[in-house]
PAVEX-318090 format. One line per 2 residues: their letters; for each residue x, y, z of C-alpha. Coordinates in pm, 1 decimal. Layout:
A	X/Y/Z | ...
This chain:
DR	-2.2/12.2/4.1 | 294.5/240.9/75.1
VK	449.7/174.9/-244.5 | 128.1/229.8/-446.4
AA	56.7/558.2/-264.4 | 405.9/693.6/-351.2
LR	378.6/964.5/-85.1 | 654.3/1227.0/-65.0
AC	875.6/1170.6/244.2 | 775.0/1331.9/564.2
PA	991.8/1626.7/623.7 | 1310.9/1606.0/829.8
PT	1278.8/1705.0/1189.8 | 1404.0/2051.2/1268.3
PG	1492.0/2237.3/1591.0 | 1258.7/2514.5/1679.4
VS	940.2/2602.4/1887.6 | 624.1/2407.2/1831.7
PL	332.2/2357.1/2054.6 | 286.3/1993.1/1887.9
RG	641.5/1881.6/2007.8 | 612.4/1557.5/2174.8
ID	294.9/1442.5/1979.4 | 383.7/1107.9/1834.6
VT	246.7/1016.3/1471.6 | 355.0/757.5/1214.1
CL	484.1/889.1/875.0 | 270.6/718.5/613.9
AT	550.1/716.8/351.5 | 758.9/481.5/566.0
GA	559.3/366.2/840.2 | 822.4/516.2/1091.2
PV	715.0/711.6/1401.2 | 786.9/1085.1/1404.6
DL	746.0/1388.1/1636.8 | 479.4/1607.7/1471.4
GS	606.1/1913.1/1629.3 | 961.8/1842.0/1497.3
LL	829.7/1806.2/1160.5 | 665.6/2146.3/1184.8
AG	916.3/2355.4/1356.6 | 1084.8/2658.6/1207.4
RP	902.3/2704.1/880.5 | 535.8/2791.0/800.4
AL	310.7/2491.0/699.7 | -40.9/2431.9/623.7
VN	-142.8/2119.8/820.4 | -460.0/1951.7/670.2
VW	-656.3/1707.3/913.3 | -860.3/1450.9/730.5
AS	-1016.2/1095.7/729.6 | -1066.1/846.7/445.2
WC	-1444.7/834.0/469.1 | -1488.6/1224.2/466.0
QP	-1625.9/1331.0/124.9 | -1506.1/1691.7/152.9
CQ	-1157.5/1574.4/252.5 | -1153.0/1382.7/-70.4
RE	-1233.3/1692.5/-266.4 | -986.6/1899.3/-80.7
LP	-676.0/1688.0/-83.3 | -605.0/1684.8/-476.9
VL	-630.2/2079.0/-444.6 | -385.8/2082.3/-165.9
DT	-135.6/1853.5/-358.6 | -151.3/2083.3/-646.9
YA	-106.0/2370.3/-450.0 | 193.4/2210.8/-271.7
GQ	369.0/2160.7/-598.6 | 371.8/2543.5/-717.9
PG	626.4/2774.0/-695.2 | 596.7/3002.7/-359.8
AI	396.2/2741.7/-196.7 | 456.2/2680.6/196.4
RV	479.0/2314.7/295.5 | 147.6/2104.3/328.0
IG	153.8/1811.0/568.1 | -173.1/1593.2/589.9
VQ	-286.9/1428.1/915.9 | -487.1/1128.6/859.7
VQ	-716.9/1052.5/1152.2 | -1029.3/841.6/1253.5
SP	-977.8/574.8/976.3 | -730.8/291.3/928.5
QR	-392.7/370.6/776.0 | -451.6/132.7/478.6
DG	-768.0/321.0/384.5 | -583.7/646.2/386.2
LD	-297.8/483.4/180.8 | -557.2/344.7/-62.9
LL	-740.1/673.9/-98.0 | -428.9/879.3/-157.8
AS	-322.6/641.8/-431.5 | -667.2/652.4/-589.9
LG	-678.3/1043.9/-589.9 | -314.9/1058.7/-704.0
VH	-211.9/1269.5/-394.5 | 141.2/1254.9/-278.7
LP	168.5/1501.2/2.4 | 371.7/1414.8/297.0
TV	129.1/1269.5/536.6 | 114.9/1137.2/887.1
YD	-102.5/896.7/1059.9 | -254.2/961.1/1414.8
ST	-157.3/620.8/1551.0 | -177.4/735.0/1920.5
GA	-510.5/921.6/1923.1 | -333.5/1269.5/1968.7
FA	-615.9/1400.2/1736.0 | -907.1/1220.0/1906.6
DG	-1146.3/1391.4/2145.2 | -940.5/1471.4/2442.3
GA	-578.9/1377.6/2276.9 | -292.5/1620.3/2303.4
AA	-296.9/1751.2/1953.9 | -684.9/1810.5/1961.5
KT	-673.9/2007.5/2290.5 | -357.5/2212.7/2153.7
LK	-527.8/2294.9/1817.2 | -873.6/2310.4/1954.7
LP	-968.5/2072.3/1700.9 | -1351.5/2096.0/1569.0
AV	-1566.0/1816.8/1550.3 | -1596.4/1844.7/1177.0
LP	-1350.2/1738.7/894.3 | -1150.4/1828.2/713.8
VS	-975.1/2114.2/907.6 | -673.4/2299.9/804.8
YI	-427.1/2495.1/1012.9 | -173.1/2739.9/928.5
VR	151.1/2679.7/1142.0 | 377.8/2998.5/1158.7
SD	767.9/2963.5/1187.1 | 714.6/3062.9/1549.9
GT	507.1/2749.7/1609.5 | 158.0/2918.3/1647.2
AT	-113.8/2762.0/1476.0 | -454.5/2909.8/1361.3
VV	-750.2/2723.7/1218.2 | -831.5/2829.5/848.3
RE	-1179.0/2965.4/824.9 | -1112.3/3240.9/536.8
PA	-1176.9/3209.9/261.6 | -1355.0/2897.3/353.5
PV	-1303.3/2598.3/582.0 | -1276.7/2356.0/277.9
LL	-1023.0/2482.9/43.4 | -1149.1/2361.7/-306.7
SV	-920.8/2567.2/-530.8 | -569.0/2651.4/-546.7
DA	-652.7/3033.6/-517.4 | -862.8/2949.3/-217.2
VR	-540.0/2785.2/-47.2 | -314.7/3075.4/-157.9
QA	-569.6/3320.5/3.3 | -580.2/3134.8/328.1
VA	-204.8/3134.2/335.6 | -192.6/3515.5/271.9
TY	-464.3/3584.1/524.7 | -287.4/3383.3/808.2
LG	64.8/3443.7/726.6 | 34.0/3809.0/626.8
GA	108.2/3758.6/257.9 | 410.6/3522.5/310.6
G	391.3/3192.6/106.3
């Protein structure tokens, strides 16, 4: 399933501040455990939380993948939750999405989990966050909670990073 999905590798861990440091996830590309905060530290990123059964997620993921491949894009990292790893790998392969993606293997994003508390995770999916270089994160609500065009992604990045990215 991992070979078929052909995901980009998870970013190398970097030093820096992140409220998500110490939250263990699994890199879907390799199956290796990684620290989410270490992946996000030091540079801006768009973090997209999704599940394989979520229809809006299935429409948004290809858009995020297209955005991530364009010049000037900030890093995009997917976080698969509430569904089996294999289902996520199969979905990404069928959509042709190759974003670096992690799997919530410890329940950090579940109700009451460390990431859910830190990010104030809403009860609906998908949800995206802009994580700044200083580690602060803001849920994307503008231009819309579900980003269905590359222009919408760019607008969200500009809104939450003040034009950077």
